[in-house]
One Martini backbone bead per residue (centre of mass of N, CA, C, O) as a GRO file, in nm:
protein
   61
    1MET     BB    1 -18.074   0.873  -3.294
    2GLY     BB    2 -18.292   1.079  -3.153
    3GLU     BB    3 -18.464   1.332  -3.047
    4LYS     BB    4 -18.550   1.480  -2.780
    5THR     BB    5 -18.900   1.523  -2.633
    6GLU     BB    6 -18.835   1.541  -2.322
    7PHE     BB    7 -18.848   1.777  -2.041
    8ARG     BB    8 -18.698   1.919  -1.768
    9PRO     BB    9 -18.657   2.115  -1.531
   10GLY     BB   10 -18.349   2.299  -1.621
   11GLU     BB   11 -18.333   2.241  -1.894
   12HIS     BB   12 -18.238   2.282  -2.226
   13ALA     BB   13 -18.327   2.418  -2.510
   14PRO     BB   14 -18.268   2.308  -2.840
   15ASN     BB   15 -18.497   2.510  -2.947
   16ASN     BB   16 -18.692   2.709  -3.089
   17GLY     BB   17 -19.013   2.754  -2.913
   18SER     BB   18 -19.299   2.577  -2.826
   19TYR     BB   19 -19.421   2.466  -2.506
   20ILE     BB   20 -19.561   2.180  -2.325
   21GLU     BB   21 -19.721   2.027  -2.077
   22ILE     BB   22 -19.694   1.690  -1.952
   23GLY     BB   23 -19.753   1.392  -1.863
   24GLU     BB   24 -19.557   1.134  -1.774
   25ASN     BB   25 -19.783   0.882  -1.881
   26ASP     BB   26 -20.021   1.078  -2.054
   27PHE     BB   27 -20.006   1.199  -2.350
   28HIS     BB   28 -20.297   1.114  -2.472
   29MET     BB   29 -20.482   1.231  -2.239
   30GLY     BB   30 -20.388   1.463  -2.096
   31ILE     BB   31 -20.438   1.798  -1.957
   32ASN     BB   32 -20.540   2.044  -1.757
   33ASN     BB   33 -20.421   2.339  -1.814
   34PRO     BB   34 -20.155   2.373  -1.963
   35LEU     BB   35 -19.856   2.488  -1.989
   36LYS     BB   36 -19.718   2.764  -2.188
   37ILE     BB   37 -19.416   2.818  -2.387
   38THR     BB   38 -19.137   3.035  -2.486
   39LEU     BB   39 -18.824   2.949  -2.639
   40LYS     BB   40 -18.486   2.962  -2.660
   41ALA     BB   41 -18.207   2.846  -2.734
   42GLY     BB   42 -18.074   2.752  -2.404
   43GLU     BB   43 -18.303   2.777  -2.235
   44CYS     BB   44 -18.471   2.725  -1.947
   45PHE     BB   45 -18.681   2.529  -1.791
   46PRO     BB   46 -18.940   2.552  -1.605
   47GLU     BB   47 -19.152   2.491  -1.387
   48THR     BB   48 -19.405   2.298  -1.318
   49SER     BB   49 -19.734   2.243  -1.185
   50ASN     BB   50 -19.606   1.945  -1.164
   51HIS     BB   51 -19.369   1.706  -1.073
   52ASN     BB   52 -19.488   1.490  -1.309
   53ARG     BB   53 -19.397   1.684  -1.529
   54LYS     BB   54 -19.333   1.783  -1.869
   55TRP     BB   55 -19.173   1.883  -2.165
   56THR     BB   56 -19.297   1.978  -2.501
   57LYS     BB   57 -19.332   2.020  -2.822
   58MET     BB   58 -19.522   2.222  -3.030
   59GLY     BB   59 -19.571   2.111  -3.304
   60ASN     BB   60 -19.430   2.295  -3.612
   61ASN     BB   61 -19.231   2.562  -3.493
   0.00000   0.00000   0.00000
């Protein structure tokens, strides 16, 4: 089993890093002006700007 890559608001960040919101079904299409956040391991993900979005880790940081 691999590491989880998408997170919902209220879940805890597995690692320190920067995260970006993505569309629920359109990861490759992208979204306009996605929220970007930086969290430490264990911190909760905040609400997204749209209830159909999730959080994912940005790049290799």
